[in-house]
N, C-alpha and C positions, 0 to 999 in steps of 0.2 A: 504494500500500500504506500504509494508515493505521497509525500507531503510537499505541497507547492508553496514556495515563498516568493512573493513578488517584491522586488526592490524598486520602488517608485520614487522618482526624484524630479526636481527642477534645478537646473544649474545655469547661472548667468555667465560666469567666467571660467567654468570647468572644475572648480574646487570640489563642489558637492558631487559631481560626476566621478571624480577620482576616488572619493570615499565610497560611493555607491558600487564601484567595480570591485573594491576590496571586500565590501560587505557581501556582495554576490559570491565571491570566491569563498569567504568564510562559511556562508550558508550552504554552498554546494559541497563543502568538505564533510558535511554530516551525511552519513550513510542513509539512504532512503529519502533524501531531500532533493528536490529539483528547484533551483533558484533561477529567476529570470529578471532581467533589467527592463525597466520601462521609463519613459519620460512623460511628463504631463505637457499639454499644449502650451506654446508660447503665446502671450497676450500682447507683447510689445511689437511695434512695427519694425520693419527692417531698418528704417531710417534711425529710429531711436537706438536700436541695438548697435548700429555702426557708431553712433555718437558716444555711446558709453564703452566702446571697445570690446563688445562681447564677441567671442569667436563663433564661427559657424557651428551649428548643432551637429552632434554625432549622428550615426545611423541607428542608434538605439530606437526601437519602435515607440510610437506615441500611443499611450493607453487611452481607452474610452472607459467611462465610469462603469458601464455594464460588465466589463471584463474583470472587474475586481471580484465578482462572485466566484470566479474560477479558482481563486487562490485560497489557501488555508491560513495564510498569515502575511503580514505586510511590514516592511520597513520603509518609512516615508522620509525623504530627505529634501532639504531646501535651505536657501540662505535666510538669515534673519533680516527683516526690514523694520527698522525702528523697534527692535525688540520683540517682533512677532513674525508669524509665518509670512513668507513672501506672497504677494498678491496672486501670482500665477498659480501657486498651489491652493490658495484659498478659493480661487475661481474654480479649480478642479473639484474641490470638496463641495462647493456650492452646487455643482452639477450632479452630485450623487443623491439628489433629493428623492428620486424614484426608488433607490435602494433603501433609503431611510424609511419611506412609506411602507415598504414590505419587510423592513428589518432584515434584509438579505445578508448583512454583514455581522449580525449579532453573534457574539461568542467567539469571534475570530481575534487572535492576538495581533498586536501592532506595536511598533516602536518608531523612534525618530532619530535622525542625525542631522547635523547642521554645519553651516559656515557663517562666520561673521568677520567684520573688518578689524575688530579689536577684541581685547580680553574682556572689556566691559560692554561688548556689543549686543548682549542679550540672548546668548545661547540657552541659558536656563529659563528665562522668561518666555522665550519662544516655545520651549517644551511645555511649560505650564499652561500657556494659553492655547496651545494646539491640542491638548488633551480633551478640550471641550468637543472637538470634532469626533473623537473616538467615543466619548460618552453618549452623544446623541445617536450614534450608530450601534451602541451596545457592545462595542469592541473592548478587548482587554488590553490595557496598557502594560507593556513589558519593558521596563527600563533595564539598562545593562548593569546598574548598581555598581558595586565595587569589585565585580568579578574579574576585572582586568588586572587585579593585584597591584604590584609595585608601580606599574605604569600609571595608576590613578594618583599616586603621590609624588610624581616627578616634580622637582622644584628647580632644577638647574636648567632645564630646557623648556622653551615655550611649547605648550601643548593645549590644543583645544579639547572640547569634549567635557563630559561630566557624568555623574551617575545616571543622568537622563538619557545619554546617548553619545555616540562618537561625534567629534567635531574638529574643525580646523579654523585657523585664522588666515584671512586673505591679505590683510594689510590695507591701508588706505588707498593704495593704487592697484590693488589686486595682484601684486607681483609675487607675494609669498605663496609657495606651493605646500601642500600637505607634507609634513615630515614623516620619517619612517615610523616614529612612535605613534603619530596620529593614524597612519595607515594600518599599523598593527592593531590599534584599538578598534578600528573599523572592521578589520578581519575578525577580530575576537567577537565583536557585537553580532556580526552575521552568524558566526558559528554558535554562539550562545543562544541567540534568538531561535535559530533553526532547531536546536535541541528542544527548546520549550514548545515550539509549534508542533513538532513531531509527537511529543508527549501528550499534548492537548488533543491532537487528532486521534491518537491511539486510545484515549480514554472515553471517546464518544461512542 
């Protein structure tokens, strides 16, 4: 019995996408788990994307809300915008109203991962405010907690992420890329979450 984990993300400058790819690898490393990457639709115009220096989107497929029902669990990733979920991802969640009406996602586990421009950029507030999306769908929030071990207490190196989920810092000019430690936490989150999703599916 295969457990399907969807890693669904929005990435403006590629930072969240890099985390998403590591999360997918981590989830796929769990026996019996099938992980798949998805992007949510872009809402900004090509002109605006050029002005902010956003690179071309990758060939990762664009997900439609109805396709969420096919998965057993989700890891959702997005940049923080003023300490909250990026508008592109909020727009996607707003489009899941038909799933909410039928409670099609009730009981399914979900987690988050993030990027922000600075250490005080709101990764934890973004997690806290994003949980409301899961609550209305009846989904189960699965944080990574402190399961990453010593990596959670790193004080000498700059590291994004928190007990709420993996994360990275992009810097004010978006030039900083995810570090090896941040990518390792992303892989760990994918693996940890996939194990939980597998257990939950097996208990039904």
